[in-house]
MIDODO-567402 format. One record per residue (C-alpha): residue number from 1; x, y, z. Coordinates in steps of 0.1 Angstrom, whole numbers. Layout:
<nodes>
    nr       x       y       z
   NUM       X       Y       Z
...
</nodes>
This chain:
<nodes>
    nr       x       y       z
     1     107      71      54
     2      88      83      83
     3      99      73     118
     4      70      80     141
     5      36      89     126
     6       9      94     153
     7      -8      65     170
     8     -43      60     156
     9     -66      50     184
    10     -93      33     165
    11     -69      12     145
    12     -58      -8     176
    13     -79     -38     167
    14     -64     -68     150
    15     -76     -77     115
    16     -65     -93      82
    17     -75     -99      46
    18     -72    -135      33
    19     -53    -133       1
    20     -43    -157     -26
    21     -20    -140     -51
    22     -32    -139     -87
    23     -17    -161    -114
    24      -1    -131    -131
    25       5     -97    -117
    26       9     -62    -131
    27      40     -42    -124
    28      49     -25     -92
    29      74       2     -82
    30     102       0     -56
    31     123      25     -36
    32     159      20     -46
    33     181      30     -16
    34     219      27     -18
    35     232      26      17
    36     251      -6      17
    37     276     -28      -2
    38     252     -31     -32
    39     257     -40     -68
    40     265     -12     -93
    41     235       6    -109
    42     241     -10    -143
    43     236     -45    -127
    44     206     -34    -108
    45     189     -19    -139
    46     196     -51    -159
    47     183     -73    -131
    48     151     -53    -128
    49     146     -53    -166
    50     154     -89    -174
    51     144    -108    -142
    52     115     -89    -126
    53      82     -73    -135
    54      91     -42    -116
    55      87     -13    -140
    56      95      18    -119
    57     120      28     -93
    58     121      58     -69
    59     155      71     -58
    60     163      96     -31
    61     186     118     -51
    62     195     126     -87
    63     225     102     -89
    64     238     105    -126
    65     251      69    -124
    66     217      56    -116
    67     200      77    -142
    68     224      66    -169
    69     220      30    -159
    70     183      31    -165
    71     185      47    -199
    72     168      26    -226
    73     155       1    -200
    74     118      13    -202
    75     118      14    -164
    76     105      48    -152
    77     124      66    -125
    78     112      90     -98
    79     140     113     -87
    80     142     133     -55
    81     155     168     -49
    82     175     167     -16
    83     157     185      12
    84     186     210      17
    85     184     222     -19
    86     148     233     -17
    87     152     269      -4
    88     176     278     -33
    89     153     262     -59
    90     125     286     -50
    91     144     310     -72
    92     135     306    -109
    93     170     309    -122
    94     183     283     -98
    95     155     259    -107
    96     163     263    -144
    97     199     255    -137
    98     189     225    -116
    99     167     211    -144
   100     194     217    -170
   101     220     198    -149
   102     199     170    -135
   103     170     163    -159
   104     178     174    -194
   105     210     153    -199
   106     191     121    -191
   107     156     125    -203
   108     139     110    -223
   109     165      83    -227
   110     159      76    -191
   111     121      77    -184
   112     120     102    -156
   113      84     102    -145
   114      82     124    -114
   115     104     148     -95
   116      98     146     -58
   117     108     180     -44
   118     122     167     -11
   119     110     139      11
   120      86     144      41
   121      94     180      44
   122      66     189      69
   123      80     162      92
   124     113     181      94
   125      98     211     112
   126     122     234      93
   127      99     264      87
   128     122     279      61
   129     123     248      39
   130      85     243      45
   131      78     278      33
   132      99     273       2
   133      84     239      -7
   134      56     250     -30
   135      76     278     -46
   136     103     253     -55
   137      77     229     -69
   138      63     257     -90
   139      97     270    -103
   140     109     235    -112
   141      76     228    -130
   142      80     261    -149
   143     116     252    -157
   144     105     219    -172
   145      78     236    -193
   146     103     262    -205
   147     127     234    -215
   148      99     216    -235
   149      96     187    -210
   150      59     181    -204
   151      59     144    -194
   152      78     148    -161
   153      54     158    -132
   154      64     175    -100
   155      53     163     -66
   156      66     159     -31
   157      63     130      -7
   158      44     134      26
   159      46     114      58
   160      11     107      72
   161      18     128     102
   162       0     154      80
   163     -32     138      91
   164     -49     147     124
   165     -71     119     136
   166    -102     128     156
   167    -113     111     187
   168    -137      89     167
   169    -109      76     146
   170    -132      74     116
   171    -114      74      82
   172    -143      96      69
   173    -133     122      94
   174     -96     123      85
   175     -84     159      82
   176     -51     175      77
   177     -34     191     107
   178     -48     227     111
   179     -12     241     112
   180      -7     230      76
   181     -42     225      61
   182     -51     259      47
   183     -17     275      42
   184       4     246      30
   185     -15     216      18
   186     -45     233       2
   187     -22     253     -22
   188      -1     222     -29
   189     -32     203     -38
   190     -43     232     -60
   191      -9     229     -78
   192     -14     192     -83
   193     -48     197     -98
   194     -35     225    -121
   195      -5     204    -133
   196     -23     170    -132
   197       4     157    -109
   198      -2     133     -81
   199      -3     138     -43
   200      23     115     -29
   201      20      99       5
   202      39      74      26
   203      14      52      45
   204      33      30      69
   205      12       8      92
   206      45      -4     107
   207      48      29     126
   208      23      36     153
   209       4       3     156
   210      -5     -14     189
   211      18     -44     195
   212     -12     -62     210
   213     -30     -59     176
   214      -3     -66     151
   215     -27     -85     128
   216     -46     -53     120
   217     -14     -38     106
   218      -3     -68      85
   219     -36     -80      70
   220     -37    -112      90
   221     -66    -129     109
   222     -83    -132     133
   223     -98     -97     131
   224    -127     -78     144
   225    -141     -55     117
   226    -140     -18     124
   227    -170       1     112
   228    -168      38     105
   229    -198      52     125
   230    -204      79      99
   231    -202      60      66
   232    -209      24      80
   233    -179      13      59
   234    -160     -17      73
   235    -122     -17      78
   236    -103     -49      81
   237     -68     -34      81
   238     -49      -3      90
   239     -36       5      55
   240     -71      10      41
   241     -79      33      70
   242     -48      53      64
   243     -55      57      27
   244     -92      66      33
   245     -82      91      60
   246     -59     108      35
   247     -86     108       8
   248    -112     123      33
   249     -87     151      42
   250     -82     159       6
   251    -120     158      -1
   252    -127     181      28
   253    -106     207      11
   254    -123     201     -22
   255     -95     181     -38
   256    -109     146     -37
   257    -103     143     -75
   258     -65     147     -72
   259     -47     114     -79
   260     -29      97     -50
   261       4      79     -54
   262      19      57     -26
   263      55      69     -25
   264      66      44       2
   265      51      15      22
   266      63     -18      33
   267      71     -41      63
   268     106     -51      75
   269     115     -88      74
   270     135     -85     106
   271     135     -61     136
   272     140     -62     174
   273     105     -76     179
   274      86    -108     170
   275      63     -92     145
   276      90     -88     119
   277      96    -119      97
   278      99    -127      60
   279      64    -143      62
   280      48    -112      76
   281      67     -89      52
   282      56    -110      23
   283      20    -111      34
   284      19     -74      39
   285      34     -66       5
   286      12     -92     -13
   287     -18     -72       0
   288      -3     -39     -10
   289       3     -52     -45
   290     -33     -63     -47
   291     -45     -28     -38
   292     -22     -13     -63
   293     -39     -35     -90
   294     -73     -21     -83
   295     -88     -36     -52
   296     -91      -2     -38
   297    -104       8      -3
   298    -138      12      12
   299    -140      49       2
   300    -121      44     -31
   301    -133      10     -44
   302    -116      -4     -75
   303     -92      25     -76
   304     -56      18     -86
   305     -28      33     -66
   306       6      36     -82
   307      27      22     -55
   308      64      21     -46
   309      73      -6     -21
   310     101       2       4
   311     125     -11      -6
   312     144     -29     -33
   313     174     -40     -11
   314     183     -46      25
   315     206     -17      31
   316     233     -29      55
   317     248       5      61
   318     217      22      74
   319     220      34     109
   320     194      28     136
   321     175      -2     148
   322     176     -36     131
   323     145     -29     111
   324     162      -1      92
   325     185     -26      75
   326     158     -51      66
   327     131     -35      45
   328     143     -50      12
   329     127     -74     -12
   330     161     -86     -23
   331     196     -91      -8
   332     227     -75     -23
   333     233    -107     -44
   334     198    -103     -59
   335     184    -133     -41
   336     149    -127     -28
   337     144    -122      10
   338     109    -135       3
   339      88    -141     -28
   340      59    -119     -37
   341      57    -130     -73
   342      78    -102     -89
   343     105    -125    -104
   344     101    -136    -140
   345     102    -172    -150
   346     104    -194    -119
   347      93    -167     -94
   348      69    -144    -113
   349      33    -151    -108
   350      37    -179     -83
   351       9    -181     -58
   352      12    -167     -23
   353      27    -189       4
   354       4    -218       9
   355     -19    -217      39
   356     -23    -247      61
   357     -51    -270      49
   358     -83    -262      67
   359     -90    -286      95
   360    -124    -297     107
   361    -111    -317     136
   362    -132    -310     166
   363    -163    -303     147
   364    -165    -265     143
   365    -183    -248     115
   366    -194    -212     107
   367    -229    -206      95
   368    -252    -176      90
   369    -273    -166     120
   370    -310    -171     117
   371    -317    -134     122
   372    -293    -123      94
   373    -311    -104      66
   374    -308    -112      29
   375    -289     -80      24
   376    -264     -90      51
   377    -261    -125      37
   378    -254    -112       2
   379    -229     -87      16
   380    -210    -116      33
   381    -209    -136       0
   382    -197    -105     -19
   383    -170     -97       6
   384    -156    -132      10
   385    -156    -139     -27
   386    -139    -106     -35
   387    -110    -113     -12
   388     -96    -143     -29
   389     -85    -175     -12
   390    -119    -190     -10
   391    -134    -210     -40
   392    -169    -197     -45
   393    -176    -218     -76
   394    -195    -244     -56
   395    -224    -219     -50
   396    -226    -209     -86
   397    -250    -226    -111
   398    -238    -262    -117
   399    -217    -262     -85
   400    -220    -288     -58
   401    -236    -263     -34
   402    -258    -244     -58
   403    -288    -266     -47
   404    -306    -260     -25
   405    -306    -226     -41
   406    -309    -207      -8
   407    -291    -174      -1
   408    -287    -186      35
   409    -271    -218      25
   410    -248    -201       0
   411    -237    -175      25
   412    -231    -202      51
   413    -209    -221      27
   414    -186    -192      19
   415    -185    -180      55
   416    -175    -214      67
   417    -149    -217      39
   418    -134    -184      51
   419    -136    -196      88
   420    -118    -228      80
   421     -91    -211      60
   422     -85    -188      89
   423     -78    -215     115
   424    -114    -218     127
   425    -109    -189     152
   426    -142    -175     165
   427    -132    -140     153
   428    -131    -151     117
   429    -168    -161     120
   430    -179    -127     133
   431    -191    -112     100
   432    -204     -81     118
   433    -225    -102     141
   434    -242    -123     114
   435    -221    -155     118
   436    -222    -182     145
   437    -200    -211     153
   438    -218    -245     154
   439    -208    -280     164
   440    -231    -299     140
   441    -220    -304     104
   442    -242    -282      81
   443    -233    -302      50
   444    -263    -310      28
   445    -261    -339       3
   446    -234    -331     -22
   447    -227    -298      -6
   448    -198    -306      17
   449    -188    -280      44
</nodes>
């Protein structure tokens, strides 16, 4: 896990996405750390298989006890080569020995999906290890092929300090740091394209956000939309901007087609500051899960990101500040720290934590400005109705607000619904300058605002 990616100047504006969790969710991966008084791997594997919809785990070593525990569960496992082992593994013979000792005894009974060669190597500043990273990836891949293992892909996890953000802060201008771009990352991306393996990144809005603009990092409102001046794309949260900056950096090198996997992301439920809470952690991860299921980002719409949330457990033995011990979805007794719908039966598929009922006390409504164009009005309808949390059925044929069949009326209805759901703050009626707060009730007949 990265500790201090660079501050991103343009991201220091609060924002959020209103989210209602779907009735059923697809699976999600988790990082399985072991620094604490945690249950044995066999219990963990059984818990994940029988009581959750989690179908993949990522571990930070090649612990044989964990690999044996997940045999026959159908849960895929990402293993990690310890950083210190990388220089030796650049040697082909050593790589073959490593694969023989750490992969072949367990696969395919245990569904090893990826081998991450180290974790955030560029962040270490160890030039010897950095120079041996790609050679080790190649030799391990060759050792797998030689052993007849073709369904295990080789990758490495990167901290987002690999990105150099320009003064504009535009995601479309995201580029890799020049010191690594041509000599390190371009060849790694070429390897991924050749082997059809993913580029793994660890986007953490938690690190580097402005404390005055926490909402932009955790998908909460009120927010002021950020528009990329080059693409005109609108960003309502820091995570999408991080992901699109990464994509832009890859595309600038000619590798925009390489698949991206999110190796780590999350939000702590406790820390030494007020912005860490179970509610904020749940809200963050609910939005992350939604993106993993295909919501995508402004530059990668509808794209699914295989995602590993950090982490499975609160790890009580981790050193450092309070946050380090409070990233888990579950406690050591398997009780949830908060519910994001991953539990089967009683927990799985439950809706997100209920928002307060919208209040209209004081007479405030949000409607479309008279000067808004039809294209802007339609864009507002599409955006609100795509986010979830607002019932757009009333403006559809047969709905109570379908007539009068006016684009302005329909847009005003959904904009106001969003405004009411977000506490009637003026910022949630901004809509890129096309919304206005009024004091007179705009309801029309059966169409109640």
